[in-house]
C-alpha positions as CSV (number, residue, x, y, z in Angstrom):
1,M,20.2,16.4,11.2
2,K,21.7,14.0,14.3
3,N,20.0,9.8,13.5
4,N,17.7,10.1,16.1
5,E,15.6,13.3,15.7
6,P,12.3,12.7,13.9
7,R,11.7,14.0,10.1
8,N,9.6,16.5,9.4
9,E,8.6,14.6,5.7
10,V,5.8,14.6,3.4
11,V,5.0,11.3,2.0
12,A,2.5,10.6,-0.7
13,Q,0.8,8.0,-1.9
14,T,-1.8,6.6,-5.1
15,Y,-4.3,5.2,-5.6
16,D,-6.8,3.8,-7.8
17,L,-10.2,4.2,-8.2
18,L,-12.9,2.6,-8.0
19,N,-15.5,2.6,-11.0
20,L,-18.7,2.4,-10.6
21,D,-19.4,-2.1,-11.2
22,Q,-16.0,-2.4,-7.7
23,I,-18.4,0.2,-6.6
24,E,-21.4,-1.9,-6.7
25,E,-20.0,-5.1,-6.3
26,A,-18.7,-4.2,-2.5
27,R,-22.4,-2.7,-1.5
28,K,-23.3,-6.7,-2.5
29,V,-20.9,-8.3,-0.6
30,I,-21.2,-6.5,2.7
31,G,-24.5,-5.2,2.5
32,K,-25.5,-8.7,4.3
33,Y,-23.1,-6.8,7.6
34,A,-23.9,-3.8,7.1
35,R,-25.9,-1.7,9.5
36,R,-27.7,1.4,6.7
37,T,-26.4,5.4,8.0
38,P,-27.9,8.2,8.5
39,L,-26.7,11.3,7.0
40,V,-27.0,14.3,9.3
41,Q,-26.0,18.1,8.3
42,S,-23.5,19.1,10.4
43,M,-24.7,22.9,11.1
44,F,-21.9,24.1,12.7
45,L,-19.2,22.9,9.7
46,S,-22.2,24.3,6.9
47,N,-22.4,27.2,8.5
48,N,-18.7,28.1,10.3
49,V,-16.2,25.7,8.6
50,A,-16.9,25.4,4.6
51,H,-20.4,28.1,4.3
52,A,-21.7,25.0,2.2
53,D,-23.5,22.0,3.3
54,V,-21.8,19.8,4.7
55,Y,-22.9,16.4,5.2
56,L,-21.8,13.0,7.8
57,K,-22.6,9.4,7.5
58,L,-22.0,8.5,10.8
59,E,-20.4,5.4,10.0
60,N,-19.7,4.6,13.9
61,M,-23.1,3.7,14.6
62,Q,-21.8,0.6,12.0
63,L,-21.8,-2.7,14.6
64,T,-18.6,-2.3,15.0
65,G,-18.3,1.0,16.1
66,S,-15.6,1.7,13.1
67,F,-15.5,4.1,10.0
68,K,-13.4,1.2,9.2
69,F,-15.7,-0.8,8.7
70,R,-16.3,-1.4,4.8
71,G,-13.3,-1.1,3.5
72,A,-12.1,-4.1,6.3
73,N,-15.6,-6.3,5.6
74,N,-14.8,-5.7,1.6
75,K,-11.4,-6.0,2.1
76,I,-11.5,-9.5,4.0
77,N,-14.1,-11.2,1.3
78,H,-12.1,-10.9,-1.6
79,L,-9.6,-12.1,0.6
80,N,-8.7,-15.9,-0.8
81,H,-8.4,-19.3,1.1
82,R,-5.9,-19.2,1.7
83,S,-4.5,-15.4,2.6
84,R,-8.1,-15.6,5.4
85,N,-7.1,-18.4,7.3
86,S,-3.7,-17.0,8.7
């Protein structure tokens, strides 16, 4: 392979699993910022792909229009003062 050719390799990431206490704490932290968003059934995915009920959480309805809002907000709220201001 030449140095300028793209490499096709799989990069695996591992994540620590959250426990219920961490999830409840995050809910308290972001609750004052996050909008409650609806959960709607996708008939297409339910009938044609999964052959089971598939529901979508419409996080794109956050004020930012972003589905990453909850995680980003929780992360920012857990930064210390120095990290938050740098």
